[in-house]
N, C-alpha and C positions, 0 to 999 in steps of 0.2 A: 453706321447704323446713331442717330442722332437723334432722337424720338424725346428718352427718358433725362430727364436733368435736374428731379428729386428724387433720390431711390431710398425708401425705408425698407431695414432689415429687419423683424421681428425676431428677437433670439429665443426667449422662450425658455424653454426648458430642454428643446428637443439635442439630437445632433445638430451642427448648424457651421459645421465646415464645409458641407458642399455650398449651404446656401449665400455663405458668408462669402467664399471664393467666387460664384456667381456673379453677387452683388456688387465684389471691389470688379470683375471684369465689364461688368454693363457699364457702370461708375465710370470707368477709365476709356471704355469706348465713346460715351454721351457726354465725353468732361460733364460728370453731375458729378452732383454733391452727395453724401452718403452718410443715412443718419442710423446707427445700431441702437433699437430699444430695445426693450423690455416693460413687464408690466408684472408689479407683486399684486396677488390677492390679499383682498383684506382681511387681517389677521382678528379672529373673535377675540370680541370682549372677555367673553369665560375666559380666555387663556391665561391673562393676566391677575387674574383669579388665583393660577398656582403656582406665581413666583415672585416673590418681593424683591428679585433685580428688578424688574421693569414691567412698567403697565401696558397695555395690548397696544395702545399709540408708540410707546415709544422702543416696542420690542419691533413693531412695522418701521418705525424710521429705521433702527439699526436694520432690517434687512435691504429695506431701499438701499440705504449707504451701502450695503455689502455688494450688494449688484450694483449700483452703479460704477463700483472702483474695479467690478470686474468683466464690465463692458468699456471703460476708459484703457484696459490694461489690453485687450482687444485689437479697440483702435490703436491705441501708442505702437503695438507691433505691426499694425500694416503702412505707419506712416510712410516709409520708403516705395508706397503702389502709386504716390503720386496722386492721392484723389482725397480730398476734401472730408474729412470724417470726425462726425459728433456723435455724441451720444444722448441718451434721454430713457427717463424713470419715469413711468408714470403705476398709479395706486389703481385698482379697481377690478373691472371685466374687460380681460385680454380684449377679444374682436371691438368692443365699444370705446376702449383708450385710443387702440391702433386707430378706428376710424376718426375719433376728436382728432387725433396727430393729422391724420390725411387731409381733416376739414381747415382745422386750424394753419397747417404751415404749406399747404398747396405742394403734398408729396405726389406724384405723379406715377408714381409705381409702387407694390409693396409686396415683396420677397419672406416666404417662409417655408421652411422646410416643416417635411411633413414623415412621421414614422408610420410604420409598418407593412406590409408586403399584401395585403388586401384591403378593398378600399374601405371597409367598414372600419379600419380602423386606422387607412392611410389618410382620409379627409374624413377628422375629427372634431369637434364641436369646435374650436374656433375657427376652423377653416372653414367648415360649412357656415358658421354664421359669418366671415367676411365676405362669400360667397353672396352671403345676400344681400350684405349692408354697406359693404363697402364701394365706395364714388369710383375708385382711380381701379386700371388694372393691378389683377394679384395673381403671383406666379406661385404656385405651391409645387417646392421640389422636394424630391423622393430624395431619404439622404444618401442610398446607393449608386446614384447616377455617377460616370465615370467617364471625367473629360467633359467634352462637346456631346452635342446631342448631332444622332447621325442621321435620325427621320423624326421630320416635323410633320403632324397633321393639323390641318386647319377645316374645321367644319363649321362651312357656309349653309344660314339660312336664306333659301335662295326664292322661295314661295313668300319672304315680304314682302310688301307691298308700301309701305311707309317709310317715310327720305332716314327717320333714326336707323329703323334696320338696314337699311340700303347703305346709309353710311357706312354702318358697324362691320357690315360687308368688306366695306371698303379699307378697313382701317387694319380689320384682322389680317389681308391680304398685305397690306403695305407691311404690318408687322410682320409676320411670316416672314415674307419674303426675305424681309434686313435678313431675321435671325439666321435663314437659313443664308445667305451669303454670309458673315460673320461666323457662324461654325461650320461652314463648307456641306453642309444637309442634304439630304433631299427632301423635298418638298413635295408634300401629297396632300389634295383638297378631296374634300369629300362633300358629297350633297347628296340629300333624300329628296324626291317628291313620290307625289299620290294622286289618286284621283277617287274623291270622296266616293262613297256607294258604289265601287263598279263593280261589285257582285251582282246587285241591284239594278245597276246599269243595265247590265247584259243580258240580265231575263227580261227587261223591257222594252231596251232597245238592237241587241242582237249583239253578236261580238264583233262585226265587220264595223258597226260603228262607235262602240268603245275603245276598238282598238286603232281606230283611228284616232281617238281622243287621248290617246295615252304618246300614239307617235309626237302628237303634237304639244303635247304637255311637255315630254321628255326635250324635244326641239327646242322649244322656250328657255327651259332650264339652262342646257347647252349653251343657247343665245348670250343669258346672263352672265355667265358663267364668262364666256369669253369674253363680254363687256367688262366683266370687271379686272380682269386678265390683261388687257388690252390698254387699260387704265396705267398699269404700272410700268417705273422702268427700274428697270432691273437686267443684273446681269446674271442671275441665276441660271442654271442648266434648265431644261424642260419640264413643267412640272406635272407631275402624275396625275390626273386627275380620275376621281371616282365618283362617278354620274350611275345613280342604282335608285329604281323603283323601292319604294318600301316605309317603312315605319322610320323614323328621325335618328331615335334612340337604338334603333338593333343596328341599323345602318353604319350608324357612328362607331358604334362598338365592335360591330364586324368587322370593320377597315382598320381600325386601330390597332386591333389584335393580329390582325392578315399583315398586315405592314412592319408590326414591330413595331410600333411608334413610342417615342421617347419621349417628345411632347405634345402634347392639345392642344391647342391654341383654338375656346369657342367662346360664344356669348353666352350670358348666365342672366338672359330678361327674357321674355316670353313678348309675342308678338302680341297678346293682349294688354298685357300691363298692367293685370291685374296686382296689386301690390309687388308688382314690377316683376315679379320671379319666376325664372323659368325652373326655377332649384322645385323638386317637386315635382315635376315630371319628365321632361325629354332628358334636362341635364343629370338628375337623379338617378333616371334610368342609366344614362352613360356612366357616369361617374361607378356603379355599382359593377359595373364590369370591363373598367378598365386598367392597368398596372402602370402607369406613365404620369410623368410631370404633368400638371396644369399650368395654360398660362388662360387667365378666363379676363374680359372685359363687358365692359358697359356698356351702350348707346351713350353717345352727347346728351347732357341732358338729364340726364338721371341724377337723383336726389336723393341721398342718404334720410334714412329714417330718425340713422342718428343726428342729436341737435350739440351744439355748441355751445354755455355760456358767454 
């Protein structure tokens, strides 16, 4: 797997052993550089009124220096891994500062640990913001992941007709396949399809005609998936295909739980592109019912709303 060349690991305050190990492994596999980053939130000016030792600005700089030293200790302790590691500090809103760093320095993957056992806690404020605004792939790792991934699930949107999302489907499969090979993992692919207003159509056109339309729709979805798989150059064992009629979020969530997926790979933009976000509908519903790590990708050409000076 040689896709990622400039990896950014957000340290933050979470448990980071798993995320650091994953980032180091990816950097080694990809011969990539790794930057370990932390962001310090601004210290309220009023805090400086309660001490004669330092102003709020001076306290801020002391905190930044302390965090920087800790990151450098982490980086120095892994010099023997053969990976070029640097550290970075910033002040402000964590998600915004991470994205600024991505845009400024051309990072092609962000890795972050996430806490909690339920999605409400698992994907907290920083993670949800990054899902919306981060222009590069975002890997959110559960802290209790033990070793390699055993089952990777990729969710494809095969109803997409525009080139951006067709290319995204292909990119997700290429990355998932490479990861499955690297991890010696099972690779599962899920896609859902529906016929709009099926029940109303049955009342109007009859069951026979609608059943024929359903069969035709499923055949087209299967053909689209086979076309994507046919473009892959892979030695991965046979992929497990899950093609189901139904609501996308419900199907993805059900399959993820049924196969006990360790990692879910999915896109985080809707086809309409309105505000560019799938978060709030399909992805939000999926994330509310799965308990695995997530690798989220956006179509080529996505422009983050974050601006840098």
